[in-house]
PDB file with SEQRES, HELIX, SHEET and CRYST1 records, atoms N, CA, C and O in Angstrom:
SEQRES   1 A   69  MET LEU ASP TRP ALA GLU LEU ILE PHE VAL MET GLY LYS          
SEQRES   2 A   69  ARG HIS ARG LYS LYS LEU GLY LYS GLN PHE ARG ALA HIS          
SEQRES   3 A   69  LEU GLY GLY LYS ARG VAL VAL CYS LEU ASP ILE PRO ASP          
SEQRES   4 A   69  GLU TYR ASP PHE MET ASP PRO VAL LEU VAL VAL LEU LEU          
SEQRES   5 A   69  LYS ALA ARG VAL ARG ARG TYR LEU LEU ASP SER ILE ALA          
SEQRES   6 A   69  ALA GLN ARG PRO                                              
HELIX    1 AA1 LYS A   13  PHE A   23  1                                  11    
HELIX    2 AA2 ARG A   24  HIS A   26  5                                   3    
HELIX    3 AA3 PRO A   46  GLN A   67  1                                  22    
SHEET    1 AA1 2 LEU A   7  VAL A  10  0                                        
SHEET    2 AA1 2 ARG A  31  CYS A  34  1                                        
CRYST1    1.000    1.000    1.000  90.00  90.00  90.00 P 1           1          
ATOM      1  N   MET A   1     102.520  96.543  70.784  1.00  0.00           N  
ATOM      2  CA  MET A   1     103.898  96.435  70.362  1.00  0.00           C  
ATOM      3  C   MET A   1     104.016  95.765  68.995  1.00  0.00           C  
ATOM      4  O   MET A   1     104.922  96.080  68.223  1.00  0.00           O  
ATOM      5  N   LEU A   2     103.119  94.858  68.701  1.00  0.00           N  
ATOM      6  CA  LEU A   2     103.206  94.150  67.427  1.00  0.00           C  
ATOM      7  C   LEU A   2     102.931  95.059  66.239  1.00  0.00           C  
ATOM      8  O   LEU A   2     103.418  94.802  65.138  1.00  0.00           O  
ATOM      9  N   ASP A   3     102.159  96.112  66.448  1.00  0.00           N  
ATOM     10  CA  ASP A   3     101.821  96.995  65.335  1.00  0.00           C  
ATOM     11  C   ASP A   3     103.048  97.671  64.734  1.00  0.00           C  
ATOM     12  O   ASP A   3     103.105  97.860  63.519  1.00  0.00           O  
ATOM     13  N   TRP A   4     104.016  98.035  65.542  1.00  0.00           N  
ATOM     14  CA  TRP A   4     105.199  98.740  65.012  1.00  0.00           C  
ATOM     15  C   TRP A   4     106.355  97.800  64.710  1.00  0.00           C  
ATOM     16  O   TRP A   4     107.326  98.198  64.067  1.00  0.00           O  
ATOM     17  N   ALA A   5     106.259  96.561  65.165  1.00  0.00           N  
ATOM     18  CA  ALA A   5     107.367  95.618  64.966  1.00  0.00           C  
ATOM     19  C   ALA A   5     107.466  95.168  63.508  1.00  0.00           C  
ATOM     20  O   ALA A   5     106.452  94.953  62.844  1.00  0.00           O  
ATOM     21  N   GLU A   6     108.677  95.031  63.029  1.00  0.00           N  
ATOM     22  CA  GLU A   6     108.932  94.469  61.704  1.00  0.00           C  
ATOM     23  C   GLU A   6     109.417  93.032  61.825  1.00  0.00           C  
ATOM     24  O   GLU A   6     109.168  92.200  60.953  1.00  0.00           O  
ATOM     25  N   LEU A   7     110.109  92.760  62.912  1.00  0.00           N  
ATOM     26  CA  LEU A   7     110.726  91.467  63.154  1.00  0.00           C  
ATOM     27  C   LEU A   7     110.399  91.060  64.588  1.00  0.00           C  
ATOM     28  O   LEU A   7     110.625  91.822  65.528  1.00  0.00           O  
ATOM     29  N   ILE A   8     109.864  89.849  64.742  1.00  0.00           N  
ATOM     30  CA  ILE A   8     109.430  89.369  66.054  1.00  0.00           C  
ATOM     31  C   ILE A   8     110.165  88.067  66.356  1.00  0.00           C  
ATOM     32  O   ILE A   8     110.179  87.152  65.532  1.00  0.00           O  
ATOM     33  N   PHE A   9     110.767  87.988  67.521  1.00  0.00           N  
ATOM     34  CA  PHE A   9     111.485  86.795  67.928  1.00  0.00           C  
ATOM     35  C   PHE A   9     110.688  86.034  68.974  1.00  0.00           C  
ATOM     36  O   PHE A   9     110.118  86.623  69.892  1.00  0.00           O  
ATOM     37  N   VAL A  10     110.658  84.714  68.822  1.00  0.00           N  
ATOM     38  CA  VAL A  10     110.086  83.841  69.838  1.00  0.00           C  
ATOM     39  C   VAL A  10     111.133  82.785  70.167  1.00  0.00           C  
ATOM     40  O   VAL A  10     111.982  82.462  69.336  1.00  0.00           O  
ATOM     41  N   MET A  11     111.071  82.259  71.361  1.00  0.00           N  
ATOM     42  CA  MET A  11     112.078  81.281  71.765  1.00  0.00           C  
ATOM     43  C   MET A  11     111.822  79.904  71.166  1.00  0.00           C  
ATOM     44  O   MET A  11     112.765  79.205  70.796  1.00  0.00           O  
ATOM     45  N   GLY A  12     110.546  79.505  71.066  1.00  0.00           N  
ATOM     46  CA  GLY A  12     110.247  78.167  70.577  1.00  0.00           C  
ATOM     47  C   GLY A  12     109.021  78.118  69.681  1.00  0.00           C  
ATOM     48  O   GLY A  12     108.287  79.098  69.554  1.00  0.00           O  
ATOM     49  N   LYS A  13     108.813  76.968  69.065  1.00  0.00           N  
ATOM     50  CA  LYS A  13     107.690  76.787  68.150  1.00  0.00           C  
ATOM     51  C   LYS A  13     106.357  76.936  68.870  1.00  0.00           C  
ATOM     52  O   LYS A  13     105.385  77.433  68.302  1.00  0.00           O  
ATOM     53  N   ARG A  14     106.322  76.503  70.117  1.00  0.00           N  
ATOM     54  CA  ARG A  14     105.089  76.647  70.909  1.00  0.00           C  
ATOM     55  C   ARG A  14     104.728  78.123  71.073  1.00  0.00           C  
ATOM     56  O   ARG A  14     103.557  78.499  71.008  1.00  0.00           O  
ATOM     57  N   HIS A  15     105.747  78.950  71.287  1.00  0.00           N  
ATOM     58  CA  HIS A  15     105.510  80.392  71.420  1.00  0.00           C  
ATOM     59  C   HIS A  15     104.994  80.979  70.106  1.00  0.00           C  
ATOM     60  O   HIS A  15     104.081  81.805  70.100  1.00  0.00           O  
ATOM     61  N   ARG A  16     105.589  80.542  68.995  1.00  0.00           N  
ATOM     62  CA  ARG A  16     105.155  81.048  67.686  1.00  0.00           C  
ATOM     63  C   ARG A  16     103.695  80.685  67.427  1.00  0.00           C  
ATOM     64  O   ARG A  16     102.923  81.508  66.936  1.00  0.00           O  
ATOM     65  N   LYS A  17     103.325  79.458  67.757  1.00  0.00           N  
ATOM     66  CA  LYS A  17     101.951  79.006  67.553  1.00  0.00           C  
ATOM     67  C   LYS A  17     100.979  79.811  68.410  1.00  0.00           C  
ATOM     68  O   LYS A  17      99.926  80.239  67.937  1.00  0.00           O  
ATOM     69  N   LYS A  18     101.342  80.012  69.671  1.00  0.00           N  
ATOM     70  CA  LYS A  18     100.494  80.778  70.587  1.00  0.00           C  
ATOM     71  C   LYS A  18     100.357  82.233  70.120  1.00  0.00           C  
ATOM     72  O   LYS A  18      99.269  82.807  70.168  1.00  0.00           O  
ATOM     73  N   LEU A  19     101.452  82.814  69.677  1.00  0.00           N  
ATOM     74  CA  LEU A  19     101.433  84.186  69.165  1.00  0.00           C  
ATOM     75  C   LEU A  19     100.498  84.287  67.958  1.00  0.00           C  
ATOM     76  O   LEU A  19      99.701  85.219  67.854  1.00  0.00           O  
ATOM     77  N   GLY A  20     100.605  83.318  67.052  1.00  0.00           N  
ATOM     78  CA  GLY A  20      99.752  83.308  65.870  1.00  0.00           C  
ATOM     79  C   GLY A  20      98.277  83.180  66.202  1.00  0.00           C  
ATOM     80  O   GLY A  20      97.437  83.811  65.559  1.00  0.00           O  
ATOM     81  N   LYS A  21      97.957  82.374  67.193  1.00  0.00           N  
ATOM     82  CA  LYS A  21      96.556  82.192  67.588  1.00  0.00           C  
ATOM     83  C   LYS A  21      95.986  83.453  68.222  1.00  0.00           C  
ATOM     84  O   LYS A  21      94.876  83.874  67.896  1.00  0.00           O  
ATOM     85  N   GLN A  22      96.743  84.048  69.122  1.00  0.00           N  
ATOM     86  CA  GLN A  22      96.231  85.184  69.885  1.00  0.00           C  
ATOM     87  C   GLN A  22      96.290  86.510  69.130  1.00  0.00           C  
ATOM     88  O   GLN A  22      95.461  87.390  69.365  1.00  0.00           O  
ATOM     89  N   PHE A  23      97.255  86.663  68.229  1.00  0.00           N  
ATOM     90  CA  PHE A  23      97.485  87.977  67.626  1.00  0.00           C  
ATOM     91  C   PHE A  23      97.569  87.937  66.103  1.00  0.00           C  
ATOM     92  O   PHE A  23      98.230  88.781  65.499  1.00  0.00           O  
ATOM     93  N   ARG A  24      96.907  86.968  65.479  1.00  0.00           N  
ATOM     94  CA  ARG A  24      96.974  86.799  64.033  1.00  0.00           C  
ATOM     95  C   ARG A  24      96.699  88.101  63.278  1.00  0.00           C  
ATOM     96  O   ARG A  24      97.375  88.398  62.293  1.00  0.00           O  
ATOM     97  N   ALA A  25      95.731  88.865  63.721  1.00  0.00           N  
ATOM     98  CA  ALA A  25      95.361  90.109  63.039  1.00  0.00           C  
ATOM     99  C   ALA A  25      96.496  91.138  63.034  1.00  0.00           C  
ATOM    100  O   ALA A  25      96.527  92.023  62.178  1.00  0.00           O  
ATOM    101  N   HIS A  26      97.411  91.026  63.970  1.00  0.00           N  
ATOM    102  CA  HIS A  26      98.501  91.999  64.087  1.00  0.00           C  
ATOM    103  C   HIS A  26      99.800  91.522  63.430  1.00  0.00           C  
ATOM    104  O   HIS A  26     100.789  92.254  63.418  1.00  0.00           O  
ATOM    105  N   LEU A  27      99.803  90.323  62.893  1.00  0.00           N  
ATOM    106  CA  LEU A  27     101.034  89.747  62.356  1.00  0.00           C  
ATOM    107  C   LEU A  27     101.169  89.869  60.846  1.00  0.00           C  
ATOM    108  O   LEU A  27     102.186  89.455  60.288  1.00  0.00           O  
ATOM    109  N   GLY A  28     100.185  90.418  60.181  1.00  0.00           N  
ATOM    110  CA  GLY A  28     100.226  90.517  58.728  1.00  0.00           C  
ATOM    111  C   GLY A  28     101.488  91.191  58.220  1.00  0.00           C  
ATOM    112  O   GLY A  28     101.764  92.339  58.571  1.00  0.00           O  
ATOM    113  N   GLY A  29     102.264  90.482  57.389  1.00  0.00           N  
ATOM    114  CA  GLY A  29     103.462  91.046  56.783  1.00  0.00           C  
ATOM    115  C   GLY A  29     104.669  91.122  57.689  1.00  0.00           C  
ATOM    116  O   GLY A  29     105.711  91.643  57.292  1.00  0.00           O  
ATOM    117  N   LYS A  30     104.547  90.614  58.894  1.00  0.00           N  
ATOM    118  CA  LYS A  30     105.665  90.675  59.837  1.00  0.00           C  
ATOM    119  C   LYS A  30     106.393  89.335  59.860  1.00  0.00           C  
ATOM    120  O   LYS A  30     105.780  88.279  59.704  1.00  0.00           O  
ATOM    121  N   ARG A  31     107.668  89.393  60.052  1.00  0.00           N  
ATOM    122  CA  ARG A  31     108.474  88.179  60.106  1.00  0.00           C  
ATOM    123  C   ARG A  31     108.594  87.714  61.552  1.00  0.00           C  
ATOM    124  O   ARG A  31     109.026  88.467  62.425  1.00  0.00           O  
ATOM    125  N   VAL A  32     108.208  86.470  61.792  1.00  0.00           N  
ATOM    126  CA  VAL A  32     108.327  85.869  63.121  1.00  0.00           C  
ATOM    127  C   VAL A  32     109.426  84.814  63.042  1.00  0.00           C  
ATOM    128  O   VAL A  32     109.332  83.859  62.271  1.00  0.00           O  
ATOM    129  N   VAL A  33     110.457  84.998  63.841  1.00  0.00           N  
ATOM    130  CA  VAL A  33     111.617  84.110  63.830  1.00  0.00           C  
ATOM    131  C   VAL A  33     111.627  83.273  65.103  1.00  0.00           C  
ATOM    132  O   VAL A  33     111.584  83.808  66.211  1.00  0.00           O  
ATOM    133  N   CYS A  34     111.684  81.965  64.936  1.00  0.00           N  
ATOM    134  CA  CYS A  34     111.792  81.044  66.063  1.00  0.00           C  
ATOM    135  C   CYS A  34     113.272  80.775  66.320  1.00  0.00           C  
ATOM    136  O   CYS A  34     113.981  80.299  65.433  1.00  0.00           O  
ATOM    137  N   LEU A  35     113.734  81.073  67.514  1.00  0.00           N  
ATOM    138  CA  LEU A  35     115.144  80.927  67.865  1.00  0.00           C  
ATOM    139  C   LEU A  35     115.495  79.516  68.341  1.00  0.00           C  
ATOM    140  O   LEU A  35     116.669  79.214  68.557  1.00  0.00           O  
ATOM    141  N   ASP A  36     114.506  78.660  68.504  1.00  0.00           N  
ATOM    142  CA  ASP A  36     114.721  77.280  68.959  1.00  0.00           C  
ATOM    143  C   ASP A  36     115.552  77.206  70.240  1.00  0.00           C  
ATOM    144  O   ASP A  36     116.532  76.466  70.328  1.00  0.00           O  
ATOM    145  N   ILE A  37     115.134  77.989  71.218  1.00  0.00           N  
ATOM    146  CA  ILE A  37     115.764  77.977  72.534  1.00  0.00           C  
ATOM    147  C   ILE A  37     114.740  77.397  73.508  1.00  0.00           C  
ATOM    148  O   ILE A  37     113.636  77.929  73.625  1.00  0.00           O  
ATOM    149  N   PRO A  38     115.086  76.322  74.204  1.00  0.00           N  
ATOM    150  CA  PRO A  38     114.138  75.723  75.148  1.00  0.00           C  
ATOM    151  C   PRO A  38     113.711  76.720  76.223  1.00  0.00           C  
ATOM    152  O   PRO A  38     114.511  77.531  76.690  1.00  0.00           O  
ATOM    153  N   ASP A  39     112.453  76.645  76.602  1.00  0.00           N  
ATOM    154  CA  ASP A  39     111.904  77.539  77.627  1.00  0.00           C  
ATOM    155  C   ASP A  39     112.167  76.938  79.003  1.00  0.00           C  
ATOM    156  O   ASP A  39     111.244  76.551  79.720  1.00  0.00           O  
ATOM    157  N   GLU A  40     113.445  76.870  79.351  1.00  0.00           N  
ATOM    158  CA  GLU A  40     113.832  76.245  80.613  1.00  0.00           C  
ATOM    159  C   GLU A  40     114.781  77.112  81.434  1.00  0.00           C  
ATOM    160  O   GLU A  40     115.393  76.634  82.389  1.00  0.00           O  
ATOM    161  N   TYR A  41     114.902  78.358  81.074  1.00  0.00           N  
ATOM    162  CA  TYR A  41     115.838  79.257  81.747  1.00  0.00           C  
ATOM    163  C   TYR A  41     115.092  80.229  82.647  1.00  0.00           C  
ATOM    164  O   TYR A  41     113.950  80.598  82.370  1.00  0.00           O  
ATOM    165  N   ASP A  42     115.740  80.633  83.712  1.00  0.00           N  
ATOM    166  CA  ASP A  42     115.198  81.682  84.567  1.00  0.00           C  
ATOM    167  C   ASP A  42     115.403  83.034  83.881  1.00  0.00           C  
ATOM    168  O   ASP A  42     116.239  83.173  82.989  1.00  0.00           O  
ATOM    169  N   PHE A  43     114.627  84.016  84.313  1.00  0.00           N  
ATOM    170  CA  PHE A  43     114.729  85.367  83.783  1.00  0.00           C  
ATOM    171  C   PHE A  43     116.168  85.869  83.929  1.00  0.00           C  
ATOM    172  O   PHE A  43     116.749  85.820  85.013  1.00  0.00           O  
ATOM    173  N   MET A  44     116.722  86.348  82.827  1.00  0.00           N  
ATOM    174  CA  MET A  44     118.061  86.922  82.755  1.00  0.00           C  
ATOM    175  C   MET A  44     119.171  85.934  83.128  1.00  0.00           C  
ATOM    176  O   MET A  44     120.257  86.346  83.534  1.00  0.00           O  
ATOM    177  N   ASP A  45     118.905  84.656  82.993  1.00  0.00           N  
ATOM    178  CA  ASP A  45     119.944  83.640  83.199  1.00  0.00           C  
ATOM    179  C   ASP A  45     121.102  83.969  82.264  1.00  0.00           C  
ATOM    180  O   ASP A  45     120.878  84.158  81.068  1.00  0.00           O  
ATOM    181  N   PRO A  46     122.325  84.043  82.765  1.00  0.00           N  
ATOM    182  CA  PRO A  46     123.470  84.403  81.917  1.00  0.00           C  
ATOM    183  C   PRO A  46     123.633  83.494  80.693  1.00  0.00           C  
ATOM    184  O   PRO A  46     124.038  83.960  79.629  1.00  0.00           O  
ATOM    185  N   VAL A  47     123.326  82.226  80.835  1.00  0.00           N  
ATOM    186  CA  VAL A  47     123.419  81.306  79.694  1.00  0.00           C  
ATOM    187  C   VAL A  47     122.379  81.677  78.642  1.00  0.00           C  
ATOM    188  O   VAL A  47     122.668  81.650  77.445  1.00  0.00           O  
ATOM    189  N   LEU A  48     121.175  82.020  79.082  1.00  0.00           N  
ATOM    190  CA  LEU A  48     120.120  82.440  78.163  1.00  0.00           C  
ATOM    191  C   LEU A  48     120.516  83.722  77.431  1.00  0.00           C  
ATOM    192  O   LEU A  48     120.306  83.840  76.223  1.00  0.00           O  
ATOM    193  N   VAL A  49     121.075  84.659  78.147  1.00  0.00           N  
ATOM    194  CA  VAL A  49     121.485  85.932  77.531  1.00  0.00           C  
ATOM    195  C   VAL A  49     122.511  85.681  76.428  1.00  0.00           C  
ATOM    196  O   VAL A  49     122.423  86.280  75.356  1.00  0.00           O  
ATOM    197  N   VAL A  50     123.467  84.815  76.677  1.00  0.00           N  
ATOM    198  CA  VAL A  50     124.474  84.480  75.661  1.00  0.00           C  
ATOM    199  C   VAL A  50     123.807  83.838  74.442  1.00  0.00           C  
ATOM    200  O   VAL A  50     124.118  84.188  73.304  1.00  0.00           O  
ATOM    201  N   LEU A  51     122.890  82.898  74.686  1.00  0.00           N  
ATOM    202  CA  LEU A  51     122.177  82.244  73.585  1.00  0.00           C  
ATOM    203  C   LEU A  51     121.372  83.249  72.757  1.00  0.00           C  
ATOM    204  O   LEU A  51     121.416  83.229  71.527  1.00  0.00           O  
ATOM    205  N   LEU A  52     120.645  84.120  73.440  1.00  0.00           N  
ATOM    206  CA  LEU A  52     119.838  85.123  72.737  1.00  0.00           C  
ATOM    207  C   LEU A  52     120.708  86.038  71.877  1.00  0.00           C  
ATOM    208  O   LEU A  52     120.394  86.292  70.714  1.00  0.00           O  
ATOM    209  N   LYS A  53     121.779  86.521  72.445  1.00  0.00           N  
ATOM    210  CA  LYS A  53     122.671  87.402  71.681  1.00  0.00           C  
ATOM    211  C   LYS A  53     123.215  86.699  70.444  1.00  0.00           C  
ATOM    212  O   LYS A  53     123.279  87.286  69.364  1.00  0.00           O  
ATOM    213  N   ALA A  54     123.603  85.454  70.607  1.00  0.00           N  
ATOM    214  CA  ALA A  54     124.177  84.711  69.483  1.00  0.00           C  
ATOM    215  C   ALA A  54     123.152  84.454  68.389  1.00  0.00           C  
ATOM    216  O   ALA A  54     123.474  84.572  67.207  1.00  0.00           O  
ATOM    217  N   ARG A  55     121.939  84.110  68.757  1.00  0.00           N  
ATOM    218  CA  ARG A  55     120.933  83.741  67.753  1.00  0.00           C  
ATOM    219  C   ARG A  55     120.254  84.946  67.116  1.00  0.00           C  
ATOM    220  O   ARG A  55     119.855  84.887  65.953  1.00  0.00           O  
ATOM    221  N   VAL A  56     120.119  86.028  67.856  1.00  0.00           N  
ATOM    222  CA  VAL A  56     119.430  87.218  67.339  1.00  0.00           C  
ATOM    223  C   VAL A  56     120.342  88.066  66.460  1.00  0.00           C  
ATOM    224  O   VAL A  56     119.876  88.712  65.522  1.00  0.00           O  
ATOM    225  N   ARG A  57     121.608  88.067  66.752  1.00  0.00           N  
ATOM    226  CA  ARG A  57     122.582  88.938  66.072  1.00  0.00           C  
ATOM    227  C   ARG A  57     122.473  88.863  64.546  1.00  0.00           C  
ATOM    228  O   ARG A  57     122.403  89.896  63.880  1.00  0.00           O  
ATOM    229  N   ARG A  58     122.457  87.671  64.002  1.00  0.00           N  
ATOM    230  CA  ARG A  58     122.411  87.497  62.549  1.00  0.00           C  
ATOM    231  C   ARG A  58     121.192  88.179  61.934  1.00  0.00           C  
ATOM    232  O   ARG A  58     121.298  88.842  60.903  1.00  0.00           O  
ATOM    233  N   TYR A  59     120.036  88.013  62.573  1.00  0.00           N  
ATOM    234  CA  TYR A  59     118.808  88.592  62.039  1.00  0.00           C  
ATOM    235  C   TYR A  59     118.826  90.106  62.106  1.00  0.00           C  
ATOM    236  O   TYR A  59     118.339  90.778  61.197  1.00  0.00           O  
ATOM    237  N   LEU A  60     119.382  90.644  63.176  1.00  0.00           N  
ATOM    238  CA  LEU A  60     119.456  92.096  63.296  1.00  0.00           C  
ATOM    239  C   LEU A  60     120.428  92.683  62.279  1.00  0.00           C  
ATOM    240  O   LEU A  60     120.146  93.724  61.685  1.00  0.00           O  
ATOM    241  N   LEU A  61     121.558  92.033  62.074  1.00  0.00           N  
ATOM    242  CA  LEU A  61     122.518  92.511  61.074  1.00  0.00           C  
ATOM    243  C   LEU A  61     121.913  92.453  59.672  1.00  0.00           C  
ATOM    244  O   LEU A  61     122.102  93.377  58.881  1.00  0.00           O  
ATOM    245  N   ASP A  62     121.192  91.383  59.359  1.00  0.00           N  
ATOM    246  CA  ASP A  62     120.521  91.269  58.059  1.00  0.00           C  
ATOM    247  C   ASP A  62     119.480  92.368  57.883  1.00  0.00           C  
ATOM    248  O   ASP A  62     119.357  92.947  56.804  1.00  0.00           O  
ATOM    249  N   SER A  63     118.737  92.650  58.940  1.00  0.00           N  
ATOM    250  CA  SER A  63     117.700  93.672  58.890  1.00  0.00           C  
ATOM    251  C   SER A  63     118.298  95.069  58.666  1.00  0.00           C  
ATOM    252  O   SER A  63     117.769  95.862  57.886  1.00  0.00           O  
ATOM    253  N   ILE A  64     119.393  95.351  59.353  1.00  0.00           N  
ATOM    254  CA  ILE A  64     120.087  96.635  59.182  1.00  0.00           C  
ATOM    255  C   ILE A  64     120.620  96.774  57.768  1.00  0.00           C  
ATOM    256  O   ILE A  64     120.482  97.826  57.144  1.00  0.00           O  
ATOM    257  N   ALA A  65     121.227  95.715  57.266  1.00  0.00           N  
ATOM    258  CA  ALA A  65     121.788  95.746  55.904  1.00  0.00           C  
ATOM    259  C   ALA A  65     120.707  95.959  54.863  1.00  0.00           C  
ATOM    260  O   ALA A  65     120.933  96.647  53.867  1.00  0.00           O  
ATOM    261  N   ALA A  66     119.537  95.380  55.078  1.00  0.00           N  
ATOM    262  CA  ALA A  66     118.430  95.512  54.121  1.00  0.00           C  
ATOM    263  C   ALA A  66     117.869  96.928  54.081  1.00  0.00           C  
ATOM    264  O   ALA A  66     117.292  97.336  53.073  1.00  0.00           O  
ATOM    265  N   GLN A  67     118.031  97.676  55.161  1.00  0.00           N  
ATOM    266  CA  GLN A  67     117.492  99.035  55.225  1.00  0.00           C  
ATOM    267  C   GLN A  67     118.442 100.075  54.646  1.00  0.00           C  
ATOM    268  O   GLN A  67     118.035 101.207  54.387  1.00  0.00           O  
ATOM    269  N   ARG A  68     119.687  99.708  54.443  1.00  0.00           N  
ATOM    270  CA  ARG A  68     120.653 100.672  53.921  1.00  0.00           C  
ATOM    271  C   ARG A  68     120.439 100.856  52.427  1.00  0.00           C  
ATOM    272  O   ARG A  68     120.096  99.910  51.718  1.00  0.00           O  
ATOM    273  N   PRO A  69     120.646 102.091  51.949  1.00  0.00           N  
ATOM    274  CA  PRO A  69     120.462 102.360  50.512  1.00  0.00           C  
ATOM    275  C   PRO A  69     121.525 101.708  49.645  1.00  0.00           C  
ATOM    276  O   PRO A  69     121.496 101.848  48.422  1.00  0.00           O  
TER     277      PRO A  69                                                      
END                                                                             
């Protein structure tokens, strides 16, 4: 999945560090964004979903705008 990704989101700095250690060869030129969300939520917790949507939205809008001619 990392090979085709342009933008990679992680919840915390620990995740970013682990990703860098395990997959450094696949991260060249890719932007890794740390959302600074504590890893304390259950899968699909409604509060987590709201946080993710709020924090990711800006990056996705910026990415879309950058691709437009």
